[in-house]
C-alpha positions as CSV (number, residue, x, y, z in Angstrom):
1,M,0.0,0.0,0.0
2,E,1.4,3.4,-1.0
3,T,2.2,5.8,1.9
4,V,1.2,9.4,1.2
5,T,1.6,12.7,2.9
6,T,-0.6,15.8,2.5
7,A,-1.0,16.6,-1.2
8,A,-1.0,20.3,-0.4
9,T,2.8,20.0,0.2
10,I,4.9,20.2,-3.0
11,A,7.8,18.3,-1.6
12,E,8.6,16.8,1.8
13,V,11.8,15.1,3.1
14,R,11.7,13.2,6.3
15,G,14.9,12.1,8.1
16,V,16.8,11.4,4.8
17,T,20.3,10.1,4.9
18,R,22.6,9.1,2.0
19,D,25.8,7.2,2.4
20,F,28.4,6.4,-0.3
21,R,30.9,3.6,0.1
22,G,34.3,4.0,-1.5
23,G,37.9,2.8,-1.1
24,G,38.4,5.1,1.9
25,G,35.3,4.0,3.8
26,V,31.8,5.5,4.0
27,V,31.0,9.1,3.1
28,H,27.9,10.5,4.8
29,A,26.6,12.9,2.2
30,L,23.2,13.6,3.9
31,R,22.6,13.2,7.7
32,G,19.0,13.2,8.7
33,V,17.6,16.0,6.5
34,D,14.1,17.3,7.0
35,L,12.4,19.9,4.8
36,S,9.2,20.8,3.1
37,I,8.2,23.1,0.3
38,Q,4.8,24.5,0.0
39,P,2.8,25.8,-3.0
40,G,4.0,29.2,-4.1
41,E,7.2,29.0,-2.1
42,F,10.6,30.0,-3.5
43,V,13.3,28.4,-1.4
44,A,17.0,29.1,-1.8
45,L,19.4,26.3,-0.8
46,R,22.9,27.4,0.2
47,G,26.0,25.5,1.0
48,R,29.6,25.0,0.1
49,S,30.8,22.5,-2.6
50,G,30.6,19.0,-1.1
51,S,28.0,20.0,1.5
52,G,25.3,17.7,0.0
53,K,23.3,20.1,-2.2
54,T,23.5,18.0,-5.4
55,T,22.8,14.8,-3.5
56,L,19.7,16.3,-2.0
57,L,18.4,17.6,-5.3
58,N,19.0,14.2,-7.0
59,I,17.0,12.4,-4.2
60,L,14.2,15.0,-4.4
61,I,13.7,14.3,-8.1
62,G,14.0,10.5,-7.8
63,L,17.3,10.1,-9.6
64,D,18.9,8.7,-6.5
65,D,17.5,6.8,-3.5
66,P,18.2,7.8,0.2
67,T,19.9,5.3,2.4
68,S,17.2,5.9,4.9
69,G,14.2,8.3,5.3
70,Q,11.3,9.2,3.1
71,V,10.7,11.6,0.2
72,F,7.2,12.7,-0.9
73,I,6.4,14.7,-4.1
74,L,2.8,15.9,-4.3
75,G,1.9,13.4,-1.6
76,R,3.5,10.4,-3.4
77,N,6.1,8.4,-1.6
78,L,9.0,8.0,-4.1
79,A,10.1,4.7,-2.5
80,T,6.9,3.1,-3.7
81,L,7.4,4.2,-7.3
82,G,9.3,2.2,-10.0
83,E,11.5,3.9,-12.6
84,V,8.7,4.2,-15.1
85,A,6.4,5.9,-12.6
86,R,9.2,8.2,-11.4
87,A,10.0,9.2,-15.0
88,H,6.3,10.0,-15.5
89,L,6.2,12.1,-12.3
90,R,9.3,14.0,-13.5
91,R,7.8,14.6,-16.9
92,E,4.4,15.7,-15.6
93,A,5.2,17.4,-12.3
94,I,8.9,18.3,-11.9
95,G,10.9,20.8,-13.8
96,M,14.7,20.7,-13.7
97,M,17.0,23.5,-14.7
98,F,20.8,23.0,-14.7
99,Q,23.3,25.9,-14.7
100,N,26.5,25.6,-16.7
101,A,28.9,27.8,-18.7
102,H,28.1,26.3,-22.1
103,L,27.4,28.7,-25.0
104,F,25.3,28.2,-28.1
105,P,28.1,27.9,-30.7
106,S,26.0,29.3,-33.6
107,L,25.0,32.4,-31.6
108,T,27.1,35.5,-31.2
109,S,28.5,36.6,-27.8
110,L,25.8,39.2,-27.5
111,E,23.0,36.8,-28.4
112,N,24.3,34.3,-25.8
113,V,24.2,36.9,-23.1
114,E,20.7,38.0,-24.2
115,I,19.1,34.5,-23.9
116,P,18.1,34.6,-20.3
117,L,17.1,38.3,-20.7
118,R,14.6,37.1,-23.3
119,L,13.3,34.5,-20.8
120,A,12.9,37.3,-18.3
121,R,10.8,39.3,-20.9
122,I,13.2,42.2,-21.0
123,S,12.5,44.5,-24.0
124,P,14.9,44.1,-27.1
125,E,16.4,47.6,-26.6
126,Q,17.1,47.1,-22.9
127,R,18.5,43.5,-23.2
128,T,20.9,44.6,-25.9
129,Q,22.1,47.5,-23.8
130,Q,22.5,45.4,-20.7
131,A,24.2,42.5,-22.6
132,L,26.7,44.8,-24.3
133,K,27.5,46.5,-21.0
134,A,28.2,43.2,-19.3
135,L,30.4,42.1,-22.2
136,E,32.4,45.3,-22.0
137,Q,32.8,44.7,-18.2
138,V,34.5,41.4,-19.0
139,G,36.6,42.9,-21.8
140,L,34.7,41.4,-24.7
141,G,32.8,44.3,-26.1
142,R,34.8,44.1,-29.3
143,R,33.9,40.4,-29.7
144,M,30.2,40.8,-29.3
145,R,29.5,39.8,-32.9
146,H,31.8,36.7,-32.8
147,R,30.1,33.4,-32.5
148,G,30.8,30.8,-29.8
149,L,32.8,28.7,-32.2
150,E,35.1,31.7,-32.9
151,L,36.0,32.3,-29.3
152,S,38.8,30.8,-27.3
153,G,38.1,28.8,-24.2
154,G,38.9,31.7,-21.9
155,E,36.7,34.1,-24.0
156,Q,33.8,31.6,-23.8
157,Q,34.1,31.6,-20.0
158,R,34.0,35.4,-19.9
159,V,30.9,35.4,-22.1
160,A,29.3,33.0,-19.6
161,L,30.3,35.2,-16.7
162,A,28.7,38.2,-18.5
163,R,25.5,36.3,-19.0
164,D,25.3,35.2,-15.4
165,T,26.2,38.7,-14.1
166,V,23.7,40.6,-16.1
167,T,20.7,38.3,-15.4
168,G,20.9,37.4,-11.8
169,R,18.3,39.8,-10.5
170,D,16.0,39.5,-13.5
171,I,15.9,35.7,-13.4
172,S,15.4,35.5,-9.7
173,N,12.6,38.0,-9.8
174,L,11.0,36.0,-12.6
175,L,11.3,32.8,-10.6
176,H,9.7,34.4,-7.6
177,E,6.8,35.6,-9.8
178,I,6.3,32.2,-11.3
179,A,6.3,30.5,-7.9
180,H,3.6,32.8,-6.5
181,E,1.4,33.1,-9.6
182,A,1.4,29.4,-10.6
183,Q,1.5,28.1,-6.9
184,V,4.4,25.8,-7.7
185,G,7.3,25.1,-5.3
186,L,10.8,26.1,-6.3
187,L,14.1,24.9,-4.7
188,V,17.2,26.6,-6.1
189,A,20.7,25.6,-5.1
190,T,22.7,28.8,-5.5
191,H,25.6,31.0,-4.3
192,D,24.0,34.1,-6.0
193,A,23.2,36.8,-3.5
194,T,20.4,38.2,-5.7
195,V,18.7,34.9,-5.9
196,V,18.9,34.4,-2.2
197,A,17.5,37.9,-1.6
198,S,14.5,37.2,-3.8
199,S,13.6,33.9,-2.1
200,D,10.9,33.4,0.5
201,R,13.1,31.2,2.7
202,I,16.7,30.2,2.9
203,L,18.0,26.8,3.8
204,Q,21.7,26.3,4.6
205,I,23.2,22.8,4.2
206,Q,26.4,22.0,5.9
207,D,28.1,18.6,6.1
208,G,24.9,16.9,5.0
209,R,22.7,18.7,7.5
210,I,20.2,21.5,7.3
211,V,21.3,24.2,9.8
212,D,19.9,27.5,10.9
213,E,20.9,30.6,9.0
């Protein structure tokens, strides 16, 4: 029989631990994590590299199983779902967005920086102005018309930095708006101060535990 929790809760984690065994012994990635995310709530997850953020996110979306504890998504206990059912749940109810420094090789530097500004519904004039300013700040204003394939590795990294720098506040405000209007729950693992400032609640993870801010 499937165990459920209240369906009004978007996600709930109860006493979750996750251990990994390696040549050097056991690594305790998560140590008794409890959390819940409610409809319309935008939660920021902070923590240093290796603190357990990625492990927690993977468990929340059903890509990994906890060593102990329970995870519920929209009232459904993930432990009772097979791979097909989990894939269906991810497709129908869970959205995942991964941040990386990859550029679209066929787009210019300016167009790459403008992409998230388009998503944030910034006007064409404003987004071009903001994107160009960001490129100039990282020393690539003269390369704004060069495509990703025409840039060196270091130049590509600077374009990605310009893209992230110029969009932090716009994207975080958009995420906040989406969460409240659509009554979805958002959990964002971030080091970005603008995203943290826009969130409704901040969770700090340290050595596999959720700790007070």
